[in-house]
C-alpha positions in Angstrom: -9.6 28.6 15.1 -10.6 29.0 18.7 -13.8 27.1 18.2 -11.8 24.2 16.6 -9.5 24.0 19.6 -12.4 24.0 22.0 -14.4 21.4 20.1 -11.5 18.9 19.7 -9.7 19.5 23.0 -12.3 17.4 25.0 -12.5 13.6 25.0 -15.6 13.5 22.7 -14.0 15.9 20.2 -10.8 13.9 20.2 -12.7 10.7 19.5 -14.7 12.4 16.7 -11.4 13.6 15.2 -10.0 10.1 15.5 -13.0 8.6 13.7 -13.0 11.1 10.9 -9.3 10.8 10.2 -9.4 7.0 10.5 -12.3 6.6 8.0 -10.6 9.0 5.6 -7.5 6.8 5.8 -9.7 3.8 5.0 -10.6 5.5 1.7 -6.9 6.1 1.0 -6.1 2.4 1.5 -8.6 1.5 -1.3 -7.0 4.0 -3.7 -3.5 2.9 -2.8 -4.4 -0.7 -3.2 -5.7 0.0 -6.7 -2.4 1.6 -7.5 -0.4 -1.2 -6.1 -2.3 -3.7 -8.2 -0.7 -2.1 -11.3 2.5 -3.9 -10.2 1.0 -7.2 -11.2 0.5 -6.2 -14.8 3.2 -7.8 -17.0 4.0 -4.7 -19.0 7.5 -3.9 -17.8 6.2 -1.2 -15.4 4.2 0.9 -17.8 1.0 0.9 -15.7 2.6 1.4 -12.3 5.0 4.1 -13.5 2.0 5.9 -15.2 0.1 5.7 -11.9 3.1 7.1 -10.0 3.4 10.0 -12.4 -0.3 10.7 -12.1 -0.2 10.6 -8.3 2.7 13.0 -8.2 1.8 15.5 -10.9 -2.0 15.9 -10.8 -2.8 19.1 -8.9 -5.9 17.7 -7.2 -4.1 14.5 -6.1 -1.1 16.5 -4.9 -3.4 18.7 -2.8 -5.2 15.7 -1.4 -1.9 14.1 -0.5 -1.3 17.0 1.9 -4.6 16.2 3.5 -3.5 12.6 3.7 -0.2 13.4 5.5 -2.0 15.7 7.9 -4.6 13.0 8.6 -1.9 10.5 9.5 -0.1 12.9 11.8 -3.4 14.0 13.4 -4.6 10.4 13.8 -1.4 9.5 15.6 -1.4 12.6 17.9 -5.0 12.2 18.9 -4.5 8.4 19.5 -1.6 9.3 21.9 -3.7 11.9 23.7 -6.7 9.5 24.1 -4.4 6.8 25.4 -2.8 9.1 28.0 -6.2 10.4 29.0 -7.5 6.9 29.6 -4.4 6.0 31.6 -4.8 9.1 33.7 -8.4 8.5 34.4 -7.7 4.8 35.4 -4.0 4.9 36.6 -4.1 1.6 38.7 -6.4 -0.4 36.4 -8.8 -3.0 37.8 -7.9 -5.8 40.2 -10.4 -8.1 38.4 -11.1 -7.5 34.7 -13.8 -9.1 32.7 -13.0 -7.3 29.5 -15.1 -8.8 26.7 -13.7 -6.5 24.1 -11.8 -7.9 21.1 -8.0 -8.5 21.1 -7.7 -5.8 18.5 -9.5 -3.2 20.5 -7.3 -3.9 23.6 -4.1 -3.6 21.5 -4.8 -0.7 19.2 -1.8 1.2 20.6 0.6 -1.7 19.8 -0.9 -2.3 16.4 -0.7 1.4 15.7 3.0 1.5 16.7 3.8 -1.3 14.2 1.9 0.5 11.5 3.7 3.8 12.3 7.1 2.0 12.0 6.0 0.5 8.7 4.9 3.9 7.3 8.2 5.5 8.2 10.2 2.6 6.5 7.8 2.6 3.5 8.0 6.4 3.0 11.8 6.3 3.3 12.2 3.4 0.8 9.8 4.6 -1.9 8.3 8.1 -1.4 11.6 9.8 -0.3 13.7 7.9 -3.0 11.2 8.8 -5.7 11.1 12.5 -4.8 14.7 13.2 -3.8 17.1 10.5 -5.2 18.3 9.7 -8.7 16.5 6.6 -10.0 16.7 5.0 -13.4 14.4 6.6 -15.9 11.5 5.0 -17.8 9.9 6.1 -21.0 6.1 5.9 -21.0 4.1 5.2 -24.1 3.3 8.9 -24.4 7.0 9.6 -24.7 7.4 11.2 -21.4 10.3 10.2 -19.1 9.6 9.4 -15.5 11.6 7.8 -12.6 11.3 4.0 -12.7 9.5 3.5 -9.4 8.3 0.1 -10.6 11.9 -1.2 -10.8 12.5 0.1 -7.2 9.4 -1.5 -5.7 9.8 -4.7 -7.7 13.3 -5.0 -6.4 12.2 -4.5 -2.8 9.6 -7.2 -3.2 12.3 -9.6 -4.3 13.9 -9.2 -0.8 12.5 -11.8 1.6 13.2 -9.7 4.6 11.2 -6.7 3.2 8.4 -9.0 2.1 8.3 -10.6 5.6 8.1 -7.1 7.2 5.4 -6.0 4.7 3.2 -9.0 5.3 3.6 -8.8 9.1 2.6 -5.2 9.1 -0.4 -5.8 6.8 -1.6 -8.2 9.5 -1.3 -5.3 12.0 -3.3 -3.1 9.6 -6.0 -5.8 9.3 -6.3 -6.1 13.1 -6.3 -2.3 13.5 -9.1 -2.0 11.0 -11.0 -4.8 12.6 -11.8 -2.6 15.5 -11.2 0.8 14.1 -13.8 0.6 11.3 -16.7 -0.2 13.5 -15.5 2.1 16.3 -15.3 5.0 13.8 -18.9 4.7 12.8 -20.1 4.3 16.4 -18.3 7.5 17.3 -20.1 9.3 14.5 -23.4 8.2 16.0 -24.2 5.5 13.5 -25.0 2.9 16.1 -28.4 1.3 15.6 -29.7 -2.2 15.9 -30.7 -2.2 12.3 -27.4 -0.9 10.9 -24.8 -2.0 13.5 -24.7 -5.7 12.4 -24.1 -4.6 8.8 -21.4 -2.2 9.8 -19.7 -4.8 11.9 -19.7 -7.4 9.2 -18.7 -4.9 6.5 -15.8 -3.7 8.7 -14.5 -7.2 9.3 -14.7 -8.0 5.6 -13.0 -4.8 4.8 -10.2 -5.4 7.2 -9.5 -8.9 6.0 -9.7 -8.1 2.3 -7.6 -5.0 2.5 -4.9 -6.7 4.6 -4.9 -9.8 2.4 -4.9 -7.9 -0.9 -1.9 -5.7 0.2 0.0 -8.8 1.5 -0.7 -10.8 -1.7 1.2 -8.3 -4.0 4.7 -8.7 -2.5 4.1 -12.5 -2.0 3.1 -12.9 -5.6 6.1 -10.9 -6.9 8.6 -12.8 -4.7 7.4 -16.3 -5.3 5.8 -16.2 -8.8 6.7 -13.1 -10.8 
């Protein structure tokens, strides 16, 4: 444990931890998006409720979920520490700044705050209600009874205010990924003239597609479904 603290207490270690947790969360976004797409199936909630049951009952998935929660918390804590460290090392800033970095890289803290607020609201409205509140029950084709999370999510996506918040926060996610994806690979040492352009273009495509796909689902449900 002592070696872990020594390794990740310095600036380089913190950036490495930031990169590892960030890239892990990128993989989670892909899995979560696949699950959310089950909402678009016109089957009365069968596919999405089966997905919800699988994600909350499979031992491997449940174990991985604890790693996910830990990664989110760790990512936030390390981000705060890095920000405080940067401010401490440059308390007065520069009189003249010729910062050529992207808007996203200069505002990662603000974007991360929006995302954190969204995560809290999202967890409260769906995760907490699914685990701790009484919801209508749904019978799957295999005969098992599960809480009808599909009905809960579908109802939320029929609320224009929630849809607006969701789409806005997906924009924040997209901008956060725009810088974070490339930065994570650079921190891990994958910075080479041959591979960097590919990583940059892949990161930008990933950020746009992920944000757009997540935002599409509530918009589709609200306006079309």
